[in-house]
Phi, psi and omega in degrees: 000129182294145179281130181256118180284136177270142179287125181294141176280164179299323182293313181294324179295319180296318179297318180297315180295323180296316178298319180296316180296319178298317180299319181294317180298316179299317179297321181294317179298316180299318181295319181297320184283307187277334181268280183295335178295327179268342183303316177297325177297312181297320180297317179298316180299317177299316184291332183264008190298325179295321176295321179295321178293320179298320179293322176297323178300319179294323179290317180298330183294344178270112185282073187276062181280117183273358182284341184245106180302334180291343183251014182293344175297331177292326177293317178300319177299317180294320178295322178294320177298317180296316179299319179297322178297316180296322179296325178294339177270006178089014183276147170271128188238134171240133173263095186284130182282137179253358182082209185241161176239133178275125183273170183296336180273005178093348180281153176254133180237135181289131181282148173298151181285176176242136177280123169243115187224157181212135174272176181308138189249140173237115184298344180278348183259152172290157182247127178253129175254124182256122176261143173199174176221151182239013170270164184224168173284158176300150178204133175224143181300325182290351176287349180124010177289141175284326180238170175296122185297339181253016172238104182301123185233126180265123177227120178052042176083004179250139181258103184268132177167149180293123181097354181303319179258326187234089009217019183292321179301306178299321178300314178296324179300320176297315181294323179290329176296318176297314181302322182298315177299313184293321181298326180266008180056035174263139179291130177291129189292343182227159168285145184231133171237155177234139166231111187232125184246175180231019182228019184299317183290348179249014175105008177055041182303129177089344184288325179296320178295318179298320179300316179295319182294326185257010183299321183269000179239280183301318185270355190299325182257010180282133177262322185224145173237130179238140179234130178236068185232037179210190188227166174289168178267343180206221179271351186264138177302156185212158168246137185253129183243003180196151174224154173279153173272189182207129170247113183256132186240144167250128175244105185258127175239122182241131182246241184296170188285344179206166175298146183231159178286124183292334178287329182274318187251347181300132180093354183240350180231161173281116185271133181299321181296320179297317177299315183295316180299321178297320179293314181297325181288349182260010185269322188211144178277166179296340178281351184096352180291128181281131186270351181290123183303141174076354180296310185285337183292337183278349186292133178297139180293151179284126181270163179296323179299318178297316180304316181295324181298321181293327184297326185272357184283135179278111184205117183260115183298318183292319177296320181294323176300317181295316179298322181279340183075032179239161179256347183205141174260170177288339182228164190257342184247157178303314183298316180295317180298312183293320179297321180281347173271334191245317192235010170239150180289155175221154178237127180233136177263126191256331182167178180227117177275138179097350179271155176289127185227356184280172178292160180088197183237150177207112185270074184237146171256105183294142182283328181217134178227149180233112175278145183231125178214164179223156175237117178286131186264146176225163174300134010247044182281145180242118182307323181294324177287321179298319178301315179296316182296316181293313182298314180299317181296313182291323178296321178296314180295320181295320179297325180292339179280346179055041181267141177280354181291166183257134179250136176222124180245125178228155179234091183288337180233129176220086185254134181278157175287165178230136176222133179254166175270114184290351176273357180300139181306330181298329177290331175296314179297318178298318180297316181294323179295318177297318179298321181295316186273318187254347177073020179223162171279133181287153169287147171262115188230169169248174180235126183288338180276184187242130173234086191305327186293336180299312179293322179298313177302316182297313184289320187275313186269332183071015183276164175289130183233136175223150170252126183238086186281153172234358180280147178277159182298336183257024184288340177070042176303139179069358186250179173293150176059040172303143181204166165224137179291148176303320180300311180296323180297314182281314177295327177295323176297319176296320179301316181294322177296318178293326180296322176305312182296313184295326175298320183293340181273352177284151176303132183236136181295000000 
């Protein structure tokens, strides 16, 4: 039967036109606020980009390597520079004391402080707490850097220098986003707090305790926590909802009382290095499968919802091979590669302390060697259980060798994985901010590395947490020639400015 259209009445027509006019007005208001309202901010950021790059150069020049306690004074210097920057933005700054850390040699070393800062507060606005760190991984030009790692150098639009991407660049981008609002005398849409540390690369020692101590004070009025300490998976912007944890192990084998001549004693004693190599070779197969019993059984099963999420992620295997400098991966599909980077455990062997490693030859049998490896944790793995499983396994293998040498297994780092709810309103704000600045929907991704404070914030404060990265997939964090592109640095600053606005548009108690 044909559909017969009814003639609209004058009343229904008037109602329809009224609704249409209201919709148009609402759209215009929305455009004025989110579009043209941010345009002057974006214009200012573009105009100031050379100054922003110069400031990053000054920050990179401070070698704030947290791996060496003898150089922690450089971290304190870097934290003071950061604190001074926040003060120029009108922030109140506290350098919170973390106490001391006992080193392996029995000595106690005072830890660098943590910055707790707050800008002017309006009780009617939501409060965003921004986490970052200004310490870096070790870097030497002779390690394979093309340029001096502590002299920010721009080549073909890329800013090379240790900390450019991890994490001095993003920290500065947040501060510059605040600066842009203030320079134009625009009210910042949200209240802002900062928690910035100098020991992230060494395990964030003391920060978990500080979080617990300040949960009912510094964190009490915080609505959202954002972390920008990771990277995209490709060329497309992303929001990060999970990270793997990390269990780091030392496997120490000690033999004779001193180093010995291999020509004199080789073949007549049990060598510590031989024992250690046998143990390390028993940890993981060439396929990447971990051989330690019960490790893989604890992993949470992959859900159908997760599977669908992987399918939509923009990730080119061939481009990624080129970026990594490899000819073959352990797996053949995008989904398998990403799953084994993000939501399955992995075991990596990092090095051997006490072994001869310099150029040339040295025919020595070392008396003591320490193998170092880590296991990346995923839900539902428990670091305390992993420690027991690894120790039991290595002790069993060592006993089977019938060696008179001494074995000692320790786990100095045991960080749990973190997973957020992607339906959280903060992810809505992040998505809208990416759309505003980059004109695309972001990928929803995980991060294979470990950011321990994310899980700590989640467990202790119970606040909403998101990771909002601005680093590119090829930034080379922790590697030689670490960099951030000028584009990501400047567009990332705009993203953070837009994120302030989008957060303010969420329903607030």
